[in-house]
C-alpha positions in Angstrom: 7.2 -115.5 -75.1 6.1 -116.9 -71.6 5.3 -113.9 -69.4 3.8 -114.4 -66.0 3.3 -110.7 -65.5 3.7 -107.6 -67.7 4.1 -104.2 -66.1 3.3 -101.0 -68.1 4.7 -97.6 -67.5 2.1 -95.4 -69.2 2.5 -92.1 -70.8 0.8 -89.9 -73.5 2.5 -91.5 -76.5 5.0 -94.2 -75.7 4.4 -97.0 -73.2 7.2 -99.0 -71.6 6.6 -102.8 -71.0 8.5 -105.0 -68.5 7.6 -108.7 -68.5 8.9 -111.3 -66.2 8.6 -115.1 -66.2 7.4 -117.4 -63.3 10.8 -117.0 -61.6 10.7 -113.2 -61.8 13.4 -112.9 -64.5 12.9 -110.2 -67.1 11.9 -111.7 -70.5 10.3 -108.6 -72.1 11.6 -105.1 -72.3 10.3 -102.8 -75.0 8.5 -99.6 -75.9 5.2 -99.5 -77.7 3.4 -96.5 -79.2 -0.1 -95.8 -78.0 -1.6 -96.9 -81.3 0.0 -100.3 -81.1 -1.1 -101.2 -77.6 -4.4 -102.9 -78.4 -2.9 -104.9 -81.3 0.1 -106.1 -79.2 -2.0 -107.3 -76.2 -4.7 -108.7 -78.5 -2.1 -111.3 -79.8 -1.0 -112.3 -76.3 -2.3 -115.1 -74.2 -4.3 -113.9 -71.2 -1.8 -112.8 -68.6 -1.5 -110.5 -65.5 -1.0 -106.8 -66.5 -0.1 -104.2 -63.8 0.0 -100.4 -64.0 0.1 -97.5 -61.7 -3.4 -96.1 -60.8 -2.8 -92.8 -62.6 -4.2 -90.8 -65.5 -5.9 -93.0 -68.2 -5.1 -96.2 -66.2 -8.8 -97.1 -65.8 -9.3 -96.7 -69.6 -6.5 -99.2 -70.3 -7.7 -101.4 -67.5 -11.1 -101.7 -69.2 -9.6 -102.2 -72.6 -7.1 -104.9 -71.6 -9.8 -106.6 -69.5 -12.0 -106.9 -72.5 -9.0 -108.6 -74.3 -9.0 -111.3 -71.5 -6.1 -110.0 -69.4 -6.2 -109.8 -65.6 -5.5 -106.1 -64.8 -4.3 -104.8 -61.5 -3.8 -101.1 -60.7 -1.4 -100.2 -57.9 -1.4 -96.9 -56.0 1.5 -94.8 -57.2 2.8 -94.1 -53.7 3.3 -97.9 -53.1 5.4 -98.2 -56.3 7.8 -95.3 -55.5 9.8 -97.3 -52.9 10.7 -99.9 -55.5 12.2 -97.4 -58.0 16.0 -97.8 -58.3 18.5 -95.1 -58.9 18.9 -93.5 -62.3 15.1 -93.1 -62.8 13.8 -93.6 -66.3 10.8 -95.3 -68.0 12.3 -98.8 -67.9 13.3 -98.4 -64.3 9.7 -97.3 -63.5 8.2 -100.3 -65.3 10.5 -102.6 -63.4 9.5 -101.0 -60.1 5.8 -101.5 -61.0 6.5 -105.2 -61.6 8.5 -105.5 -58.3 5.7 -103.9 -56.4 3.1 -106.2 -58.0 5.1 -109.3 -56.9 4.3 -108.6 -53.3 1.3 -110.7 -52.2 0.0 -108.1 -49.8 0.2 -105.2 -52.2 -3.1 -103.3 -52.2 -4.8 -102.6 -55.6 -7.3 -100.1 -57.0 -10.4 -101.5 -58.6 -10.8 -100.6 -62.3 -13.7 -98.1 -62.6 -16.3 -98.4 -65.3 -16.9 -95.7 -67.9 -20.2 -94.8 -66.2 -18.5 -94.4 -62.8 -15.9 -92.1 -64.2 -18.5 -90.1 -66.1 -20.6 -89.5 -62.9 -17.4 -88.7 -61.0 -16.7 -85.9 -63.5 -19.7 -84.0 -62.2 -18.2 -84.0 -58.7 -14.7 -83.0 -59.9 -16.1 -80.2 -62.1 -18.2 -78.9 -59.3 -15.1 -78.9 -57.0 -13.2 -77.0 -59.6 -15.9 -74.3 -59.9 -16.2 -74.0 -56.1 -12.4 -73.5 -56.0 -12.7 -70.8 -58.7 -15.5 -69.1 -56.8 -13.5 -69.1 -53.6 -10.5 -67.6 -55.4 -12.7 -64.9 -57.0 -14.3 -64.0 -53.7 -10.9 -63.7 -52.1 -9.7 -61.5 -55.0 -12.8 -59.3 -54.6 -12.3 -58.9 -50.9 -8.6 -58.1 -51.4 -9.3 -55.4 -54.0 -12.1 -53.9 -51.8 -9.6 -53.7 -48.9 -7.4 -51.5 -51.1 -10.1 -48.9 -51.0 -10.8 -49.3 -47.3 -13.9 -51.5 -47.7 -13.7 -54.6 -45.4 -16.1 -57.5 -45.6 -16.4 -60.8 -43.6 -15.8 -64.1 -45.2 -18.5 -66.2 -46.8 -20.5 -66.3 -50.1 -23.4 -64.6 -48.3 -21.3 -61.5 -47.8 -20.6 -60.9 -51.5 -23.9 -59.2 -52.4 -23.7 -56.6 -49.5 -20.0 -56.0 -50.3 -20.8 -55.3 -54.0 -23.6 -53.0 -53.0 -21.4 -51.1 -50.6 -18.7 -50.7 -53.2 -21.2 -49.4 -55.8 -22.4 -46.7 -53.3 -19.0 -45.6 -52.0 -18.1 -42.3 -53.7 -14.4 -42.8 -52.7 -14.1 -45.7 -55.1 -13.0 -44.6 -58.6 -15.3 -45.2 -61.5 -12.8 -47.6 -63.2 -12.6 -49.7 -60.0 -16.4 -49.7 -59.7 -16.7 -51.0 -63.3 -14.2 -53.8 -62.5 -16.2 -54.7 -59.3 -19.3 -55.0 -61.5 -17.3 -57.4 -63.8 -16.2 -59.5 -60.8 -19.8 -59.6 -59.5 -21.1 -60.9 -62.8 -18.3 -63.5 -62.9 -19.3 -64.7 -59.4 -23.0 -64.8 -60.4 -22.1 -66.9 -63.4 -20.1 -69.3 -61.3 -23.0 -69.6 -58.8 -25.4 -70.5 -61.6 -23.0 -73.2 -63.0 -22.5 -74.7 -59.5 -26.2 -74.7 -58.9 -26.8 -76.5 -62.2 -24.3 -79.2 -61.3 -25.8 -79.6 -57.8 -29.2 -80.2 -59.4 -27.6 -83.0 -61.5 -26.1 -84.5 -58.4 -29.4 -84.3 -56.6 -31.0 -86.1 -59.5 -28.4 -88.9 -59.2 -29.0 -89.0 -55.5 -32.7 -89.6 -56.0 -32.1 -92.6 -58.3 -29.3 -94.1 -56.1 -30.6 -96.3 -53.2 -27.2 -96.3 -51.5 -27.0 -92.6 -51.5 -30.5 -92.2 -50.1 -29.6 -94.5 -47.2 -26.4 -92.7 -46.4 -28.2 -89.3 -46.4 -30.0 -90.5 -43.2 -26.8 -90.3 -41.2 -26.5 -87.1 -39.2 -23.9 -84.8 -40.9 -24.3 -86.4 -44.3 -26.4 -84.6 -46.8 -27.3 -85.5 -50.4 -24.0 -84.1 -51.9 -21.8 -86.0 -49.4 -24.0 -89.1 -49.8 -23.8 -89.2 -53.6 -20.1 -88.5 -53.5 -19.5 -91.5 -51.2 -21.7 -93.8 -53.2 -20.0 -92.9 -56.5 -16.4 -93.0 -55.2 -16.4 -95.9 -52.7 -16.5 -99.6 -53.3 -17.0 -101.2 -49.8 -15.7 -104.6 -51.0 -12.3 -103.0 -51.4 -12.0 -102.5 -47.6 -11.8 -105.3 -45.0 -13.6 -103.3 -42.3 -14.9 -99.9 -41.3 -11.6 -99.3 -39.5 -9.7 -100.1 -42.7 -11.9 -97.5 -44.6 -11.3 -94.8 -41.9 -7.6 -95.5 -42.1 -7.7 -95.2 -45.9 -9.4 -91.8 -45.5 -6.6 -90.6 -43.3 -8.8 -90.2 -40.2 -6.6 -92.4 -38.0 -3.5 -91.2 -36.1 0.0 -91.8 -37.4 1.9 -94.4 -35.5 5.5 -94.0 -34.4 5.7 -97.1 -32.1 9.0 -98.7 -31.2 10.3 -101.0 -28.5 6.8 -102.3 -27.7 5.6 -98.7 -26.8 2.7 -97.4 -28.8 3.1 -93.8 -29.9 0.2 -92.2 -31.7 0.4 -88.7 -33.4 -1.8 -86.6 -35.5 -4.1 -88.0 -38.2 -2.3 -89.3 -41.2 -4.3 -87.3 -43.8 -3.7 -90.1 -46.3 -6.1 -91.4 -48.9 -8.9 -89.3 -50.6 -8.6 -85.7 -49.3 -11.9 -84.7 -50.7 -13.9 -87.4 -48.9 -12.0 -86.8 -45.7 -12.8 -83.0 -45.9 -16.5 -83.7 -46.6 -16.8 -86.0 -43.6 -15.1 -83.6 -41.3 -17.3 -80.7 -42.5 -20.4 -82.8 -41.9 -19.1 -83.8 -38.4 -18.5 -80.1 -37.7 -22.1 -79.2 -38.6 -23.3 -81.9 -36.1 -21.1 -80.5 -33.4 -22.1 -76.9 -34.0 -25.7 -77.8 -33.1 -24.9 -80.5 -30.5 -27.1 -80.4 -27.4 -29.1 -83.0 -25.4 -32.2 -84.2 -27.2 -31.1 -83.1 -30.7 -31.0 -85.7 -33.5 -27.6 -87.2 -34.0 -26.3 -86.0 -30.7 -25.4 -89.0 -28.6 -24.2 -89.3 -25.1 -20.8 -90.3 -26.5 -20.5 -87.1 -28.5 -21.5 -84.9 -25.5 -18.9 -86.6 -23.3 -16.3 -86.2 -26.0 -17.0 -82.5 -26.3 -16.8 -82.2 -22.6 -13.1 -83.3 -22.5 -11.7 -82.6 -26.0 -11.5 -79.5 -28.3 -14.2 -79.2 -30.8 -11.9 -79.7 -33.9 -10.5 -82.8 -32.4 -14.0 -84.0 -31.6 -15.0 -83.3 -35.2 -12.2 -85.6 -36.5 -13.2 -88.3 -34.1 -16.9 -88.0 -35.1 -15.8 -88.1 -38.8 -13.9 -91.3 -38.1 -17.1 -92.8 -36.6 -19.2 -91.6 -39.5 -16.8 -93.3 -41.9 -17.1 -96.6 -40.1 -20.9 -96.3 -40.1 -20.9 -95.5 -43.8 -18.8 -98.6 -44.6 -21.1 -100.8 -42.6 -24.2 -99.5 -44.3 -22.7 -99.8 -47.8 -21.2 -103.2 -47.2 -24.3 -104.8 -45.7 -27.0 -102.8 -47.4 -28.4 -101.7 -44.1 -30.4 -98.6 -43.2 -29.0 -96.2 -40.6 -30.0 -97.0 -37.0 -30.3 -93.9 -34.9 -28.1 -94.1 -31.7 -29.9 -93.3 -28.4 -30.0 -89.5 -27.9 -28.5 -87.9 -24.8 -31.1 -87.1 -22.2 
């Protein structure tokens, strides 16, 4: 069997293979159970293997790479346009092969097991933060049912619980439930704090993260997130990185007339959110003479809304981050506004 490229449509138990020869003609179409994957590819000559960058793809990328194969992971959104009608596993595998045949098709680098392990800390923390937000919203909603209103924010939880405990109009059953919710929130706070300590320990041992933390608006959590998730070699320039994050406007140009719209919001949503939040913190304290407040930023705030300025500053921060990571440089402070 002479296969130039083998595309794999992965699943939990049965994998669908689609192999093509040098002329792009199908020469292999079959299903293999998960347990037989390593044995099948271990008998093949080294070849190009392509998959969608989805669940467990990095594991199979590492395994097939150790067997001598050249593995490419393609973002799922770039495979979708190649799927023909009557979607099934074989059609999906053929679409992956067709997408991989394009010379300009972007790929996702295969992550190491250590990279994925460290990224689990970030994902688990994000999950707990989401659970805490949901629990706080539920607490505020239940309190409102008894006429007790509280402002948003984690710092308002303690006073709200105290107020509910002292309010004689709140029934005893409800007070007991509010105590349960308070204990649940306290446990979430402890778990989030423990994970943040782990991230700070990683930050202290990561030179790239320490350099990034010098950028105004980027703290240790954002810095270690960027250093763990971003491979600067995967991007041609800082502009390419900012576009991948979704911090550049959508383009609807036609007839030679450029038409730019809102930001695309493509790419990694979590990283984009972190950079915009960091930029917002810089803008909140922006004034002449303050660290990180350049003349460019003050001029931008003078003519644009603050939220739009935050996105523009996040775009600039993304390009700075890429340059620092790609070149191994330290942050150079821009001249502050007089």
